[in-house]
C-alpha positions, 0 to 999 in steps of 0.5 A, a space after each residue: 500500500 503506497 501513497 497512490 493506493 492510500 488516495 484511492 479510497 479518498 477518490 472512492 469516497 468522493 465519487 460516492 458522495 458525488 452520486 448522492 449530491 447529483 441526486 439531491 441536486 436533480 431533485 432540487 432543480 426539478 422543484 425549482 423548475 416547477 416553480 418557474 413553470 407555475 409562475 410562467 402559467 400565472 403570467 402568460 397562461 391566460 393570454 388569448 393565444 394560450 387559451 386557444 391552444 389549450 381549449 381547442 376549436 370547440 372553445 374558439 367557436 363557443 367562447 369569447 376568449 378575449 373576455 375569458 382571458 381578461 377575467 382569468 388574468 385578473 385572478 392570476 395576477 395575485 399569484 405571480 412571483 415578485 420579480 426579485 424572487 423570480 430573479 433569485 430562483 433563476 440565479 439559483 438554477 444557474 448555480 445549481 446546474 453548474 454545481 451538478 455539472 462539476 459533481 457529475 464529472 467528478 472534477 472537484 479538486 481533492 487537496 492532498 497536503 504534506 505534513 511538512 508544509 507550513 502549518 499556516 499554508 495548510 490551514 489556508 488551503 483547508 479553509 479555501 477548500 472547505 468554504 468551496 464545499 460549503 457554497 454547494 450546501 448554501 445553494 441547496 439550503 437557499 433552494 429549499 427555502 425558496 421551494 417552501 416559500 420561506 426565503 426572506 431577504 431581510 433575514 437570509 441574505 445576511 446569513 448566506 452572505 457570510 456562510 462558511 463551512 463552520 455552519 454546515 451540519 455533521 451530515 453535510 460535513 460528511 459529504 464534503 470532499 476530504 482535506 487529506 494530509 500525508 504524514 510519514 513516521 520514522 523511528 523518531 517522529 515526536 515533532 511530527 506527532 506534535 504537529 499532527 496534534 496541533 492540526 487536529 486541535 484546530 477542529 477542522 475536519 482534516 483527514 491526516 493519514 499517517 504512513 508507516 513502513 517501519 515500526 522501529 522506535 528510537 529509545 534512549 540507551 538508558 531507557 527503562 523497559 519497565 516504564 516506556 516513555 515514548 509518544 505513541 500514535 495509538 494513544 492520541 484518542 486519550 488526549 483528543 477524545 473528539 478525534 476519530 481514530 483508525 489504525 489498520 492495515 491490509 491484514 484487516 479484512 474490514 480495511 476498506 469499510 473502515 477507511 470509508 467510515 473514517 474518511 466520511 466522519 465529520 470530525 477531525 480524523 487520524 488514520 494510521 496505516 502500515 504501508 509497503 516498503 520499497 521493493 516489497 511485493 504484495 505477498 511479502 507485505 501481507 505476511 508482514 502486516 499479518 505478523 505485525 497485527 498478531 504480535 500487536 506491533 501494529 494492532 487494529 484500532 477504531 475509536 469513533 466518538 460518535 459511536 456511543 456516549 461512553 468513552 470505553 464503548 467508542 473503542 473497537 479492537 475486534 479485528 485483532 486475532 487472539 494473541 499468542 502470549 509467546 508471540 511478541 514484538 521481538 518475535 516480529 522484529 526477528 523476522 524483519 531484515 531491518 532489525 538484523 543487528 538487534 539480534 545476536 548469538 549468545 556469548 561464548 560459554 554463556 549458560 543456556 539455562 540463563 537464556 530466558 524467552 523475552 515474554 518471561 524475561 519481562 515478567 521478572 523484576 529487576 534483580 531477577 534479571 541479573 545474569 540472564 539474557 532475553 532471547 527469541 527463537 529466530 525463524 529466519 534459518 533452516 533450523 530454529 536458532 536461539 538469538 539474544 535480543 538487544 536492549 532496544 528491542 527489549 524496551 520496544 517489546 515492553 512498550 508494545 505489551 504495555 500499550 496493548 494492555 492499556 488499549 484493552 483496559 480502555 476498551 473494557 477488555 482485561 480491565 483489572 478494575 472490571 475483573 476485580 469487580 466481576 470477581 467480587 460480584 461473583 463471590 457475593 452472588 456465590 455467598 448469597 446462593 449458598 445461603 439460599 440453598 442452605 435455607 432451601 435445604 433446611 426448609 426441605 428437611 423440616 418439611 420432610 421431617 414433618 411429613 414423616 411425623 404425620 405419616 407415623 401419627 396417621 399409622 398410629 391413629 389407625 392402629 389405635 382405632 383398630 385395637 380399641 374400636 374408637 372412631 379414628 376421627 376422634 383420635 387427636 392426630 395433631 397431639 400424636 404428631 406433637 408427641 412424635 416430634 418430642 
């Protein structure tokens, strides 16, 4: 996926929107033309020559068309449009026809800017483009007011004179051709990320496409792998909750749909994409993207602020496959040529028992790591070979694991508070169920005991009746049960 392939979804979105706009323009133009036709009839439909054509030979021989024309003309005069309104509608029709022509030809320019351009230039270009789009919707709004006979020059002229993109509704903004800014991230892109944040803070509906060929990050030699401290694209939604965020790659089967949704959001949007390296073929790229997703080196993330009111429910991590705990960023890096210098053979004479798989190494506290080296099993040789992992890759592996756990907690998955609360509720529910069962069992035992006593007393009642000849109904059964219970 290169720049041209990134821009293809933008073209697709605009073509889709053009179709919708052409349909809206067609309908609006037809309704305005109906108004013009009605006014034409009110102005000239009662003229004698028109009546003659309308009513035919019978009317000509049986009616006084001249007198009829005068009578009808008087009644029609009150229904004629004022000249200023007629002129407005004719002007609207001309502008809407021109807009329709542009949309039909898909000819509207789509500004594509580079993050390296001057920030002021980016804003000016965006304003110009967005206001050009706003003019389309301003004309449609004016037309709808005219169709409903609601346009008031005293009120609306001033409104539409200063109409700009900030007055567009979210559905209208979603239909505007996007302003795309391309940003390429390298291993040290702190300045680029800060500029991205500055642009997004303007609240303009920019679509910033962050292109990433490499996933390497730069760390200080003294960086503590247990406390990562680098700025990450994936955490921007935490600081900028009004921004739509998508991170995806060709490994995501929903990529096309998700790109469309991101590009049509009326909000400022940040799209992070894993893209092809130079000379990388499609098969190699797909395999790399798949490994990057599985290892969480480049997880699939959607944050849509309009999805729900709650922050947590706006996150979607569902495209990521179930992760193997042993497959980490270091395992991904071990298969990438650019990281070849970060993996080495164990030192000569080093005890193999002190080589610890990196996922286990990162679970050790600082003093437990003394004398041990983190390792992975390299997949790039005929026979798997154990390789020692550099400090830089250890730090980034820890960073990626921490980032993924953070994202899961934000999205409500594997959240310690949620898990603890659920466990507490299960424990409380279990205790309540236990008490309930014990009470039910006790009640059942007492009921069973009472039934047994009644059965014994009833048998004694019949036996006494047979031995004494006394009617069994005269023998106190309750007294016998009470005696039995003692």
